[in-house]
gemmi code that builds the backbone of each chain (N, CA, C; Angstrom):
import gemmi

chains = {
    "A": [
        ("MET", (72.690, -35.419, 43.414), (71.203, -35.173, 43.253), (70.554, -36.203, 42.357)),
        ("ALA", (69.453, -36.565, 42.706), (68.760, -37.660, 41.938), (68.209, -37.042, 40.604)),
        ("THR", (68.508, -37.908, 39.657), (68.092, -37.457, 38.201), (66.934, -38.329, 37.766)),
        ("ASP", (66.681, -39.480, 38.385), (65.663, -40.325, 37.951), (64.317, -39.746, 38.151)),
        ("GLU", (63.470, -39.718, 37.115), (62.095, -39.166, 37.282), (61.328, -39.874, 38.256)),
        ("ASN", (61.500, -41.171, 38.395), (60.624, -41.963, 39.398), (61.153, -42.033, 40.719)),
        ("SER", (62.264, -41.183, 41.037), (62.719, -41.422, 42.380), (61.963, -40.751, 43.421)),
        ("ARG", (62.152, -41.021, 44.651), (61.488, -40.327, 45.786), (61.882, -38.841, 45.758)),
        ("PRO", (61.038, -37.899, 46.156), (61.360, -36.532, 46.179), (62.627, -36.377, 46.962)),
        ("SER", (63.546, -35.496, 46.542), (64.833, -35.409, 47.176), (64.554, -34.402, 48.381)),
        ("ASP", (63.643, -33.583, 48.479), (63.542, -32.663, 49.638), (62.993, -33.522, 50.865)),
        ("PRO", (63.701, -33.486, 51.949), (63.277, -34.348, 53.171), (62.039, -33.888, 53.733)),
        ("SER", (61.480, -32.576, 53.425), (60.300, -32.153, 53.980), (59.030, -32.726, 53.187)),
        ("MET", (59.342, -33.363, 52.095), (58.173, -33.845, 51.318), (57.739, -35.144, 51.883)),
        ("PRO", (56.445, -35.437, 51.910), (55.911, -36.652, 52.479), (56.339, -37.929, 51.634)),
        ("SER", (56.169, -39.047, 52.354), (56.472, -40.460, 51.632), (55.221, -40.591, 50.920)),
        ("ARG", (55.294, -41.642, 50.177), (54.068, -42.105, 49.311), (52.993, -42.497, 50.289)),
        ("GLU", (53.139, -43.236, 51.324), (52.095, -43.595, 52.189), (51.537, -42.329, 52.872)),
        ("SER", (52.346, -41.377, 53.279), (51.832, -40.212, 53.944), (51.010, -39.322, 52.858)),
        ("ALA", (51.460, -39.340, 51.657), (50.767, -38.580, 50.700), (49.320, -39.214, 50.355)),
        ("ALA", (49.404, -40.622, 50.336), (48.111, -41.285, 50.017), (47.153, -41.049, 51.214)),
        ("GLN", (47.736, -41.037, 52.451), (46.753, -40.750, 53.597), (46.221, -39.339, 53.517)),
        ("ALA", (47.010, -38.460, 53.099), (46.557, -36.996, 53.007), (45.482, -36.969, 52.023)),
        ("LEU", (45.726, -37.688, 50.867), (44.651, -37.655, 49.790), (43.350, -38.229, 50.362)),
        ("ALA", (43.464, -39.341, 51.120), (42.248, -39.969, 51.652), (41.530, -39.079, 52.594)),
        ("LEU", (42.280, -38.352, 53.447), (41.777, -37.437, 54.387), (40.944, -36.296, 53.664)),
        ("ALA", (41.592, -35.795, 52.635), (40.884, -34.737, 51.829), (39.543, -35.288, 51.175)),
        ("GLU", (39.654, -36.604, 50.614), (38.437, -37.103, 49.974), (37.304, -37.291, 51.062)),
        ("GLN", (37.747, -37.744, 52.249), (36.736, -38.003, 53.331), (36.053, -36.676, 53.762)),
        ("ALA", (36.973, -35.584, 53.782), (36.334, -34.263, 54.149), (35.396, -33.821, 53.212)),
        ("GLN", (35.735, -33.933, 51.837), (34.969, -33.445, 50.754), (33.644, -34.262, 50.674)),
        ("ALA", (33.660, -35.525, 50.986), (32.478, -36.334, 50.840), (31.530, -36.012, 52.064)),
        ("ALA", (32.084, -35.801, 53.245), (31.274, -35.402, 54.331), (30.499, -34.102, 54.085)),
        ("VAL", (31.248, -33.138, 53.600), (30.669, -31.872, 53.320), (29.637, -32.038, 52.111)),
        ("GLY", (29.945, -32.744, 51.157), (29.052, -32.918, 49.964), (27.772, -33.613, 50.325)),
        ("ALA", (27.806, -34.379, 51.400), (26.713, -35.149, 51.857), (25.691, -34.391, 52.618)),
        ("ILE", (26.093, -33.078, 53.075), (25.176, -32.226, 53.702), (23.987, -31.771, 52.757)),
        ("SER", (22.806, -32.189, 53.050), (21.699, -31.910, 52.148), (20.633, -31.168, 53.027)),
        ("PRO", (19.700, -30.536, 52.267), (18.704, -29.633, 52.976), (17.620, -30.485, 53.631)),
        ("GLY", (17.624, -31.703, 53.661), (16.574, -32.533, 54.187), (15.490, -32.914, 53.240)),
        ("ARG", (14.821, -34.026, 53.594), (13.858, -34.650, 52.642), (12.722, -33.828, 52.307)),
        ("TRP", (12.302, -32.768, 53.008), (11.198, -31.935, 52.727), (11.506, -30.711, 51.890)),
        ("TYR", (12.772, -30.544, 51.537), (13.062, -29.351, 50.885), (12.515, -29.323, 49.336)),
        ("GLN", (12.833, -30.379, 48.696), (12.392, -30.448, 47.260), (10.884, -30.529, 47.187)),
        ("PRO", (10.204, -31.392, 47.962), (8.760, -31.400, 47.872), (8.100, -30.038, 48.176)),
        ("THR", (8.759, -29.313, 49.130), (8.060, -27.949, 49.436), (8.407, -26.962, 48.197)),
        ("LEU", (9.655, -27.126, 47.573), (9.875, -26.296, 46.458), (8.957, -26.636, 45.348)),
        ("ALA", (8.705, -27.925, 45.084), (7.807, -28.439, 44.001), (6.299, -27.888, 44.335)),
        ("ALA", (5.996, -27.967, 45.620), (4.477, -27.459, 45.977), (4.435, -25.913, 45.698)),
        ("PHE", (5.565, -25.184, 45.885), (5.421, -23.728, 45.627), (5.277, -23.568, 44.021)),
        ("LEU", (6.004, -24.415, 43.338), (5.897, -24.258, 41.830), (4.613, -24.647, 41.310)),
        ("VAL", (4.045, -25.788, 41.903), (2.733, -26.143, 41.527), (1.719, -25.059, 41.839)),
        ("GLY", (1.849, -24.435, 43.070), (0.995, -23.359, 43.466), (1.009, -22.198, 42.456)),
        ("ILE", (2.214, -21.825, 42.032), (2.504, -20.763, 41.131), (1.725, -21.010, 39.773)),
        ("PHE", (1.762, -22.268, 39.215), (1.123, -22.704, 38.173), (-0.438, -22.578, 38.331)),
        ("LEU", (-0.892, -23.017, 39.489), (-2.326, -23.195, 39.695), (-2.980, -21.831, 39.859)),
        ("THR", (-2.179, -20.751, 40.181), (-2.653, -19.448, 40.418), (-3.327, -18.912, 39.079)),
        ("ASN", (-3.048, -19.529, 37.974), (-3.671, -19.075, 36.743), (-5.161, -19.480, 36.678)),
        ("LEU", (-5.612, -20.291, 37.677), (-6.966, -20.671, 37.644), (-7.760, -19.586, 38.335)),
        ("LEU", (-7.122, -18.731, 39.152), (-7.773, -17.675, 39.920), (-8.151, -16.546, 38.957)),
        ("PRO", (-9.295, -15.848, 39.318), (-9.630, -14.670, 38.440), (-8.762, -13.495, 38.720)),
        ("ASP", (-8.709, -12.537, 37.735), (-7.966, -11.246, 38.074), (-8.627, -10.540, 39.089)),
        ("PRO", (-7.912, -9.768, 39.997), (-6.464, -9.597, 39.947), (-5.769, -10.538, 41.038)),
        ("PHE", (-6.565, -11.559, 41.458), (-6.033, -12.449, 42.495), (-4.873, -13.356, 41.966)),
        ("ASP", (-4.919, -13.641, 40.689), (-3.878, -14.373, 40.090), (-2.473, -13.823, 40.190)),
        ("ILE", (-2.345, -12.637, 39.876), (-0.977, -11.913, 39.907), (-0.572, -11.725, 41.370)),
        ("THR", (-1.512, -11.459, 42.289), (-1.219, -11.285, 43.606), (-0.745, -12.561, 44.191)),
        ("ALA", (-1.463, -13.676, 43.961), (-1.043, -15.042, 44.435), (0.334, -15.406, 43.851)),
        ("VAL", (0.588, -15.103, 42.637), (1.939, -15.375, 42.019), (3.014, -14.648, 42.866)),
        ("GLY", (2.776, -13.403, 43.143), (3.812, -12.577, 43.847), (4.054, -13.131, 45.233)),
        ("VAL", (2.891, -13.455, 45.854), (3.033, -13.982, 47.261), (3.855, -15.366, 47.298)),
        ("LEU", (3.381, -16.295, 46.323), (4.073, -17.466, 46.275), (5.578, -17.481, 45.815)),
        ("PHE", (5.844, -16.501, 44.955), (7.232, -16.375, 44.545), (8.109, -15.950, 45.661)),
        ("VAL", (7.656, -14.843, 46.422), (8.394, -14.363, 47.490), (8.590, -15.389, 48.655)),
        ("GLY", (7.426, -16.113, 48.825), (7.485, -17.213, 49.893), (8.611, -18.252, 49.432)),
        ("MET", (8.530, -18.605, 48.150), (9.624, -19.562, 47.649), (10.991, -19.177, 47.798)),
        ("MET", (11.292, -17.915, 47.503), (12.625, -17.355, 47.592), (13.052, -17.313, 49.160)),
        ("THR", (12.110, -16.942, 50.018), (12.389, -16.804, 51.427), (12.663, -18.177, 51.973)),
        ("PHE", (11.964, -19.197, 51.532), (12.165, -20.586, 51.972), (13.472, -21.026, 51.514)),
        ("VAL", (13.937, -20.779, 50.315), (15.187, -21.203, 49.821), (16.358, -20.537, 50.608)),
        ("VAL", (16.234, -19.216, 50.876), (17.317, -18.608, 51.586), (17.282, -19.137, 53.121)),
        ("LEU", (16.172, -19.332, 53.657), (16.197, -19.808, 55.043), (16.753, -21.303, 55.092)),
        ("GLN", (16.505, -22.047, 54.031), (16.935, -23.396, 54.201), (18.563, -23.432, 54.102)),
        ("VAL", (19.069, -22.542, 53.221), (20.562, -22.452, 53.075), (21.242, -21.978, 54.294)),
        ("ARG", (20.527, -21.051, 55.057), (21.078, -20.526, 56.305), (21.027, -21.574, 57.308)),
        ("LYS", (19.891, -22.311, 57.352), (19.664, -23.309, 58.377), (20.636, -24.563, 58.162)),
        ("MET", (20.909, -24.806, 56.917), (21.752, -25.984, 56.576), (23.202, -25.560, 56.863)),
        ("GLY", (23.623, -24.228, 56.808), (24.930, -23.796, 57.088), (25.908, -24.071, 56.060)),
        ("VAL", (25.505, -24.420, 54.798), (26.355, -24.501, 53.673), (25.700, -24.182, 52.351)),
        ("MET", (26.487, -23.506, 51.510), (25.999, -23.196, 50.211), (26.924, -23.976, 49.168)),
        ("HIS", (26.244, -24.877, 48.669), (27.044, -25.858, 47.814), (27.470, -25.110, 46.443)),
        ("ARG", (28.596, -25.636, 45.902), (29.030, -25.134, 44.647), (28.098, -25.624, 43.539)),
        ("ALA", (27.904, -24.754, 42.500), (27.204, -25.183, 41.413), (28.086, -25.914, 40.490)),
        ("THR", (28.097, -27.170, 40.347), (28.994, -27.957, 39.648), (28.365, -28.057, 38.267)),
        ("PRO", (29.084, -28.558, 37.179), (28.516, -28.490, 35.813), (27.177, -29.513, 35.860)),
        ("LYS", (27.280, -30.464, 36.745), (26.112, -31.404, 36.682), (24.880, -30.760, 37.329)),
        ("THR", (25.033, -30.029, 38.343), (23.875, -29.248, 38.946), (23.389, -28.178, 38.119)),
        ("GLY", (24.430, -27.589, 37.314), (24.022, -26.498, 36.343), (23.159, -27.117, 35.268)),
        ("ARG", (23.533, -28.295, 34.831), (22.660, -28.987, 33.835), (21.331, -29.325, 34.338)),
        ("GLN", (21.316, -29.758, 35.614), (19.985, -30.060, 36.124), (19.102, -28.903, 36.271)),
        ("MET", (19.742, -27.695, 36.737), (18.991, -26.378, 36.923), (18.446, -25.948, 35.390)),
        ("ALA", (19.382, -26.147, 34.435), (18.966, -25.777, 33.136), (17.868, -26.676, 32.508)),
        ("VAL", (17.916, -27.906, 32.874), (16.788, -28.833, 32.363), (15.444, -28.446, 33.135)),
        ("GLY", (15.600, -28.120, 34.423), (14.445, -27.790, 35.151), (13.803, -26.603, 34.685)),
        ("ALA", (14.707, -25.509, 34.356), (14.167, -24.374, 33.917), (13.471, -24.380, 32.494)),
        ("ILE", (14.169, -25.100, 31.664), (13.610, -25.292, 30.331), (12.298, -26.103, 30.379)),
        ("LEU", (12.208, -27.068, 31.257), (10.973, -27.880, 31.420), (9.876, -26.927, 31.985)),
        ("GLY", (10.152, -26.094, 32.968), (9.195, -25.150, 33.505), (8.638, -24.180, 32.556)),
        ("ILE", (9.550, -23.540, 31.767), (9.156, -22.473, 30.993), (8.389, -23.140, 29.740)),
        ("THR", (8.839, -24.227, 29.185), (8.202, -24.855, 28.026), (6.737, -25.266, 28.427)),
        ("VAL", (6.540, -25.873, 29.647), (5.236, -26.267, 30.142), (4.318, -25.058, 30.324)),
        ("TYR", (4.926, -23.951, 30.913), (4.102, -22.839, 31.244), (3.705, -22.140, 29.895)),
        ("VAL", (4.608, -21.928, 28.930), (4.214, -21.331, 27.700), (3.132, -22.143, 26.946)),
        ("THR", (3.419, -23.467, 26.934), (2.413, -24.365, 26.309), (1.101, -24.325, 26.898)),
        ("ALA", (0.915, -24.261, 28.202), (-0.244, -24.232, 28.960), (-0.956, -22.930, 28.659)),
        ("LEU", (-0.129, -21.821, 28.607), (-0.677, -20.513, 28.236), (-1.261, -20.494, 26.846)),
        ("VAL", (-0.635, -20.966, 26.011), (-1.129, -21.001, 24.563), (-2.457, -21.864, 24.492)),
        ("VAL", (-2.353, -23.102, 25.117), (-3.561, -23.959, 25.137), (-4.762, -23.320, 25.721)),
        ("GLU", (-4.546, -22.613, 26.928), (-5.616, -22.002, 27.553), (-6.291, -20.842, 26.661)),
        ("HIS", (-5.395, -20.093, 26.018), (-6.045, -18.986, 25.238), (-6.509, -19.423, 23.974)),
        ("GLN", (-5.980, -20.393, 23.257), (-6.333, -20.870, 21.945), (-7.592, -21.784, 22.078)),
        ("ALA", (-7.522, -22.728, 22.964), (-8.584, -23.696, 23.041), (-9.540, -23.478, 24.297)),
        ("ASP", (-9.328, -22.355, 25.025), (-10.165, -22.108, 26.076), (-10.290, -23.289, 27.182)),
        ("MET", (-9.104, -23.771, 27.433), (-9.149, -24.872, 28.409), (-8.340, -24.479, 29.588)),
        ("PRO", (-8.922, -23.737, 30.627), (-8.111, -23.400, 31.805), (-7.781, -24.507, 32.590)),
        ("TRP", (-8.399, -25.702, 32.498), (-8.008, -26.800, 33.321), (-6.563, -27.398, 33.070)),
        ("VAL", (-6.114, -26.922, 31.772), (-4.743, -27.461, 31.430), (-3.764, -27.139, 32.411)),
        ("TRP", (-3.881, -26.056, 33.321), (-3.033, -25.680, 34.365), (-2.821, -26.781, 35.379)),
        ("VAL", (-3.734, -27.593, 35.502), (-3.650, -28.681, 36.529), (-2.620, -29.739, 36.142)),
        ("PRO", (-2.806, -30.346, 34.869), (-1.760, -31.233, 34.501), (-0.402, -30.628, 34.273)),
        ("ALA", (-0.436, -29.293, 33.933), (0.979, -28.688, 33.727), (1.657, -28.559, 35.056)),
        ("ALA", (0.838, -28.160, 36.145), (1.385, -28.016, 37.398), (1.898, -29.309, 37.920)),
        ("LEU", (1.150, -30.358, 37.769), (1.528, -31.667, 38.179), (2.822, -32.186, 37.416)),
        ("LEU", (2.911, -31.852, 36.173), (3.988, -32.240, 35.362), (5.310, -31.615, 35.854)),
        ("VAL", (5.195, -30.297, 36.192), (6.378, -29.519, 36.684), (6.755, -30.055, 38.156)),
        ("GLY", (5.738, -30.150, 38.980), (6.049, -30.586, 40.291), (6.647, -31.972, 40.319)),
        ("GLY", (6.126, -32.972, 39.471), (6.709, -34.242, 39.299), (8.050, -34.206, 38.787)),
        ("GLY", (8.243, -33.361, 37.769), (9.550, -33.246, 37.258), (10.696, -32.789, 38.166)),
        ("ILE", (10.359, -31.920, 39.007), (11.253, -31.371, 40.114), (11.562, -32.516, 40.996)),
        ("LEU", (10.583, -33.363, 41.395), (10.801, -34.425, 42.330), (11.564, -35.604, 41.625)),
        ("GLY", (11.349, -35.809, 40.349), (12.122, -36.762, 39.676), (13.541, -36.467, 39.537)),
        ("LEU", (13.810, -35.112, 39.187), (15.220, -34.778, 39.173), (15.913, -34.960, 40.654)),
        ("GLU", (15.114, -34.580, 41.543), (15.775, -34.679, 42.884), (16.022, -36.203, 43.192)),
        ("ARG", (15.109, -37.008, 42.970), (15.395, -38.427, 43.262), (16.445, -39.063, 42.354)),
        ("HIS", (16.589, -38.538, 41.152), (17.710, -38.960, 40.246), (19.054, -38.568, 40.924)),
        ("SER", (19.063, -37.318, 41.369), (20.324, -36.822, 41.950), (20.745, -37.370, 43.242)),
        ("ARG", (19.677, -37.867, 44.005), (19.849, -38.532, 45.380), (20.401, -39.907, 45.042)),
        ("THR", (19.886, -40.577, 43.971), (20.273, -41.967, 43.686), (21.704, -41.982, 43.267)),
        ("LYS", (22.109, -40.934, 42.553), (23.460, -40.834, 42.007), (24.338, -40.040, 42.930)),
        ("GLY", (23.915, -39.828, 44.164), (24.594, -38.952, 45.120), (26.042, -39.229, 45.347)),
        ("ILE", (26.681, -38.400, 46.254), (28.078, -38.404, 46.553), (28.231, -39.607, 47.574)),
        ("PRO", (29.192, -40.565, 47.280), (29.396, -41.664, 48.304), (29.798, -41.098, 49.628)),
        ("ALA", (29.287, -41.677, 50.758), (29.640, -41.291, 52.010), (31.047, -41.849, 52.443)),
    ],
    "B": [
        ("MET", (57.581, -32.600, 32.665), (56.681, -32.994, 33.711), (56.901, -32.177, 34.945)),
        ("THR", (55.803, -31.768, 35.650), (55.978, -30.880, 36.802), (56.391, -31.716, 38.028)),
        ("ALA", (57.396, -31.235, 38.700), (57.797, -31.827, 39.903), (56.845, -31.765, 41.070)),
        ("PRO", (56.739, -32.753, 41.873), (55.815, -32.732, 43.025), (56.040, -31.512, 44.001)),
        ("GLU", (57.266, -31.130, 43.988), (57.740, -30.003, 44.962), (56.988, -28.698, 44.564)),
        ("ASP", (56.757, -28.578, 43.242), (56.233, -27.308, 42.677), (54.924, -26.899, 43.418)),
        ("GLY", (54.054, -27.826, 43.535), (52.788, -27.350, 44.169), (52.599, -27.784, 45.601)),
        ("PHE", (53.548, -28.483, 46.256), (53.471, -28.799, 47.683), (53.444, -27.661, 48.498)),
        ("ASN", (52.463, -27.619, 49.450), (52.242, -26.453, 50.237), (52.253, -26.793, 51.751)),
        ("GLU", (53.265, -26.403, 52.507), (53.500, -26.721, 53.889), (52.282, -26.238, 54.763)),
        ("THR", (51.714, -25.068, 54.386), (50.798, -24.391, 55.184), (49.439, -25.311, 55.075)),
        ("ILE", (49.151, -25.778, 53.898), (47.918, -26.552, 53.665), (48.110, -28.002, 54.117)),
        ("HIS", (49.269, -28.530, 54.194), (49.512, -29.936, 54.331), (49.242, -30.482, 55.771)),
        ("ALA", (49.179, -29.618, 56.725), (48.937, -30.020, 58.131), (47.468, -30.753, 58.097)),
        ("PRO", (47.287, -31.905, 58.726), (46.013, -32.700, 58.540), (44.703, -31.911, 58.652)),
        ("ASN", (44.595, -31.133, 59.746), (43.309, -30.349, 59.925), (43.166, -29.257, 58.847)),
        ("ARG", (44.317, -28.721, 58.475), (44.176, -27.594, 57.455), (43.785, -28.190, 56.170)),
        ("LEU", (44.444, -29.308, 55.895), (44.094, -30.058, 54.539), (42.554, -30.412, 54.494)),
        ("ARG", (42.144, -30.874, 55.621), (40.622, -31.145, 55.657), (39.773, -29.991, 55.613)),
        ("ILE", (40.197, -28.939, 56.198), (39.377, -27.655, 56.110), (39.381, -27.188, 54.620)),
        ("CYS", (40.591, -27.215, 53.960), (40.611, -26.717, 52.630), (39.813, -27.726, 51.666)),
        ("ALA", (39.862, -28.894, 51.982), (39.118, -29.977, 51.153), (37.677, -29.620, 51.231)),
        ("ALA", (37.220, -29.483, 52.560), (35.737, -29.155, 52.755), (35.300, -27.961, 52.118)),
        ("LEU", (36.167, -26.842, 52.212), (35.865, -25.591, 51.568), (35.873, -25.697, 50.058)),
        ("ASP", (36.786, -26.502, 49.551), (36.807, -26.557, 48.040), (35.576, -27.274, 47.527)),
        ("ALA", (34.875, -28.026, 48.374), (33.676, -28.637, 47.857), (32.391, -27.765, 47.866)),
        ("VAL", (32.578, -26.644, 48.492), (31.433, -25.676, 48.608), (31.770, -24.350, 48.275)),
        ("GLU", (30.735, -23.535, 48.051), (30.857, -22.065, 47.854), (31.297, -21.417, 49.152)),
        ("GLU", (30.474, -21.660, 50.192), (30.528, -21.064, 51.443), (30.048, -21.926, 52.411)),
        ("ILE", (30.585, -21.981, 53.701), (30.061, -22.855, 54.749), (30.168, -22.033, 56.108)),
        ("GLU", (29.269, -22.405, 56.914), (29.240, -21.783, 58.238), (30.233, -22.425, 59.293)),
        ("PHE", (30.870, -21.659, 60.067), (31.808, -22.157, 60.989), (31.351, -23.364, 61.772)),
        ("ALA", (30.208, -23.298, 62.338), (29.656, -24.298, 63.039), (29.406, -25.639, 62.304)),
        ("THR", (29.028, -25.509, 61.025), (28.740, -26.647, 60.213), (30.008, -27.373, 59.848)),
        ("ILE", (31.012, -26.609, 59.511), (32.274, -27.282, 59.144), (32.894, -27.862, 60.361)),
        ("ARG", (32.742, -27.305, 61.581), (33.248, -27.762, 62.832), (32.564, -29.210, 63.134)),
        ("GLU", (31.239, -29.178, 63.007), (30.567, -30.512, 63.282), (30.848, -31.572, 62.160)),
        ("THR", (30.966, -31.231, 61.040), (31.300, -32.121, 59.855), (32.662, -32.662, 60.158)),
        ("LEU", (33.615, -31.850, 60.477), (35.017, -32.368, 60.577), (35.293, -32.927, 62.020)),
        ("GLY", (34.357, -32.751, 62.917), (34.521, -33.282, 64.275), (35.775, -32.650, 64.974)),
        ("VAL", (35.995, -31.275, 64.915), (37.026, -30.689, 65.713), (36.445, -29.609, 66.628)),
        ("SER", (37.179, -29.255, 67.575), (36.799, -28.292, 68.570), (36.774, -26.931, 68.003)),
        ("PRO", (36.032, -25.919, 68.558), (36.023, -24.656, 67.964), (37.314, -23.918, 67.994)),
        ("SER", (38.080, -24.206, 69.107), (39.492, -23.608, 69.253), (40.422, -24.032, 68.266)),
        ("VAL", (40.366, -25.381, 68.024), (41.276, -25.904, 66.932), (40.927, -25.416, 65.573)),
        ("LEU", (39.614, -25.465, 65.265), (39.199, -24.911, 63.944), (39.565, -23.398, 63.758)),
        ("SER", (39.270, -22.736, 64.848), (39.624, -21.290, 64.726), (41.166, -21.041, 64.655)),
        ("LYS", (41.875, -21.867, 65.246), (43.438, -21.694, 65.053), (43.795, -21.936, 63.671)),
        ("HIS", (43.280, -22.910, 63.024), (43.709, -23.346, 61.674), (43.109, -22.355, 60.669)),
        ("VAL", (41.897, -21.929, 61.005), (41.227, -20.995, 59.945), (42.156, -19.642, 60.008)),
        ("THR", (42.653, -19.330, 61.150), (43.445, -18.104, 61.321), (44.748, -18.219, 60.482)),
        ("VAL", (45.311, -19.397, 60.617), (46.491, -19.619, 59.746), (46.300, -19.501, 58.353)),
        ("LEU", (45.168, -20.146, 57.883), (44.719, -20.084, 56.499), (44.302, -18.651, 55.971)),
        ("SER", (43.737, -17.994, 56.893), (43.354, -16.561, 56.558), (44.513, -15.729, 56.422)),
        ("ASP", (45.471, -15.845, 57.296), (46.689, -15.065, 57.345), (47.525, -15.329, 56.052)),
        ("ALA", (47.434, -16.663, 55.507), (48.075, -16.903, 54.320), (47.461, -16.411, 53.029)),
        ("GLY", (46.135, -15.838, 53.308), (45.329, -15.379, 52.191), (44.516, -16.498, 51.503)),
        ("TYR", (44.305, -17.709, 52.177), (43.689, -18.868, 51.527), (42.268, -18.905, 51.855)),
        ("VAL", (41.795, -18.405, 53.048), (40.439, -18.403, 53.368), (40.001, -16.929, 53.754)),
        ("GLU", (38.703, -16.703, 53.495), (38.106, -15.413, 53.907), (36.928, -15.651, 54.750)),
        ("GLN", (36.673, -14.800, 55.713), (35.504, -14.958, 56.626), (34.469, -13.838, 56.448)),
        ("ARG", (33.319, -14.149, 56.614), (32.152, -13.320, 56.473), (31.297, -13.451, 57.624)),
        ("ARG", (30.878, -12.244, 58.262), (30.045, -12.335, 59.473), (28.622, -12.075, 59.114)),
        ("ALA", (27.700, -12.864, 59.663), (26.298, -12.591, 59.320), (25.478, -12.963, 60.575)),
        ("VAL", (24.315, -12.314, 60.796), (23.568, -12.588, 61.903), (22.471, -13.450, 61.620)),
        ("ARG", (22.246, -14.545, 62.443), (21.136, -15.486, 62.277), (20.561, -15.730, 63.669)),
        ("GLU", (19.342, -15.535, 63.786), (18.590, -15.754, 65.155), (19.348, -15.005, 66.204)),
        ("THR", (19.561, -13.649, 65.963), (20.282, -12.804, 66.935), (21.645, -13.173, 67.308)),
        ("ARG", (22.156, -14.218, 66.707), (23.601, -14.576, 67.124), (24.469, -14.354, 65.767)),
        ("GLN", (25.714, -13.946, 66.008), (26.606, -13.699, 64.903), (27.256, -14.925, 64.397)),
        ("ARG", (27.139, -15.284, 63.211), (27.770, -16.504, 62.553), (28.766, -16.021, 61.634)),
        ("VAL", (29.771, -16.942, 61.540), (30.920, -16.794, 60.654), (30.892, -17.769, 59.498)),
        ("TRP", (30.890, -17.279, 58.287), (30.776, -18.127, 57.087), (32.247, -18.035, 56.438)),
        ("LEU", (32.688, -19.208, 56.077), (34.050, -19.377, 55.502), (33.957, -19.727, 54.067)),
        ("ARG", (34.945, -19.223, 53.341), (35.085, -19.623, 51.855), (36.611, -19.570, 51.474)),
        ("LEU", (36.942, -20.396, 50.502), (38.281, -20.278, 50.044), (38.397, -19.117, 49.010)),
        ("THR", (39.539, -18.378, 49.261), (39.790, -17.378, 48.199), (40.184, -18.057, 46.764)),
        ("LYS", (40.346, -17.263, 45.918), (40.837, -17.809, 44.592), (42.257, -18.362, 44.663)),
        ("GLU", (43.049, -17.612, 45.486), (44.449, -18.087, 45.639), (44.350, -19.435, 46.512)),
        ("GLY", (43.558, -19.442, 47.500), (43.440, -20.593, 48.355), (42.956, -21.818, 47.525)),
        ("ARG", (42.072, -21.631, 46.597), (41.658, -22.775, 45.732), (42.675, -23.315, 45.003)),
        ("ALA", (43.433, -22.349, 44.354), (44.621, -22.682, 43.442), (45.674, -23.474, 44.277)),
        ("ALA", (45.910, -22.871, 45.448), (46.988, -23.481, 46.217), (46.721, -24.911, 46.632)),
        ("TYR", (45.334, -25.123, 47.017), (44.840, -26.364, 47.424), (44.853, -27.391, 46.364)),
        ("ARG", (44.475, -26.912, 45.203), (44.522, -27.885, 44.027), (45.923, -28.225, 43.568)),
        ("SER", (46.839, -27.280, 43.698), (48.131, -27.499, 43.383), (48.758, -28.504, 44.367)),
        ("HIS", (48.409, -28.374, 45.655), (48.895, -29.303, 46.671), (48.413, -30.621, 46.387)),
        ("LEU", (47.060, -30.792, 46.094), (46.523, -32.129, 45.777), (47.218, -32.821, 44.591)),
        ("ALA", (47.539, -31.882, 43.608), (48.284, -32.511, 42.384), (49.643, -33.056, 42.799)),
        ("ALA", (50.230, -32.199, 43.714), (51.597, -32.609, 44.211), (51.468, -33.991, 44.952)),
        ("LEU", (50.514, -34.051, 45.724), (50.320, -35.321, 46.573), (50.119, -36.486, 45.569)),
        ("ARG", (49.284, -36.231, 44.563), (49.030, -37.371, 43.585), (50.315, -37.631, 42.789)),
        ("ALA", (51.075, -36.684, 42.458), (52.380, -36.917, 41.807), (53.197, -37.788, 42.665)),
        ("ILE", (53.270, -37.500, 44.018), (54.215, -38.294, 44.903), (53.738, -39.712, 44.907)),
        ("VAL", (52.392, -39.931, 44.972), (51.800, -41.274, 45.019), (52.096, -41.947, 43.746)),
        ("SER", (51.878, -41.312, 42.612), (52.029, -41.987, 41.409), (53.494, -42.253, 40.946)),
        ("ALA", (54.344, -41.238, 41.375), (55.818, -41.370, 41.175), (56.389, -42.641, 41.901)),
        ("ASP", (55.867, -42.799, 43.045), (56.390, -43.998, 43.861), (55.814, -45.341, 43.323)),
        ("LEU", (54.572, -45.164, 42.686), (53.910, -46.397, 42.194), (54.831, -46.798, 40.899)),
        ("GLY", (55.143, -45.777, 40.169), (55.977, -45.969, 38.876), (57.270, -46.626, 39.300)),
        ("GLU", (57.818, -46.282, 40.403), (59.060, -46.830, 40.823), (58.953, -48.280, 41.166)),
        ("GLY", (57.797, -48.665, 41.924), (57.632, -50.068, 42.219), (57.130, -50.830, 41.002)),
    ],
}
model = gemmi.Model(1)
for chain_id, residues in chains.items():
    chain = gemmi.Chain(chain_id)
    for i, (resn, *xyz) in enumerate(residues, 1):
        res = gemmi.Residue()
        res.name, res.seqid = resn, gemmi.SeqId(i, " ")
        for name, pos in zip(("N", "CA", "C"), xyz):
            atom = gemmi.Atom()
            atom.name, atom.element = name, gemmi.Element(name[0])
            atom.pos, atom.b_iso = gemmi.Position(*pos), 0.0
            res.add_atom(atom)
        chain.add_residue(res)
    model.add_chain(chain)
structure = gemmi.Structure()
structure.add_model(model)
structure.setup_entities()
């Protein structure tokens, strides 16, 4: 029996180095192929448009604003679910995507609260327009950043 | 040091099953038709290998209806993910052990 740590595996059913390397390459190719499945170029812009719409509903008078928020929120959620079904894959939330989602959520909440305070304190309802554009642009910026650093094919 | 034999898995090592496990490891859940198109295998071949992996407890299937047709979604079980990753570690150990030899 071999005692050298660097020796070839003694079990004849174990693959050779070349075979193991080929198997690793196959696995990497399959992972890259699946990882490259993306929802299409209109997914993020549509999502950004829904968010912009949700922000802009604050310009509507009561009670249309809350109604519009509800309609847009339900529409956005429906759109996301339909896209996942159409794409046929639900990607795993990696630490990187988790960080991006956290950054997006913090950005959205911060801008929303700031705009709310500015509107009430300074009576500047138009502040919702730059706030909406900032959030929509932020979503698109994050998307472009993730596509640029995407998984190699 | 862990021997390569420890994590090596005969069930997963077959090329198509290895590719299926690799694809499933990259996602939370994937539709049967999507993985079939991505890997470029026939439905019967994919079905056969998925059955082997399901019988081993590595893959679970969920049925859902979309556009009046029943779709099957596949995902790795916790055991399946652990077995796949151990298998990958074993393959890497074989490659690096032989590199050390040379």
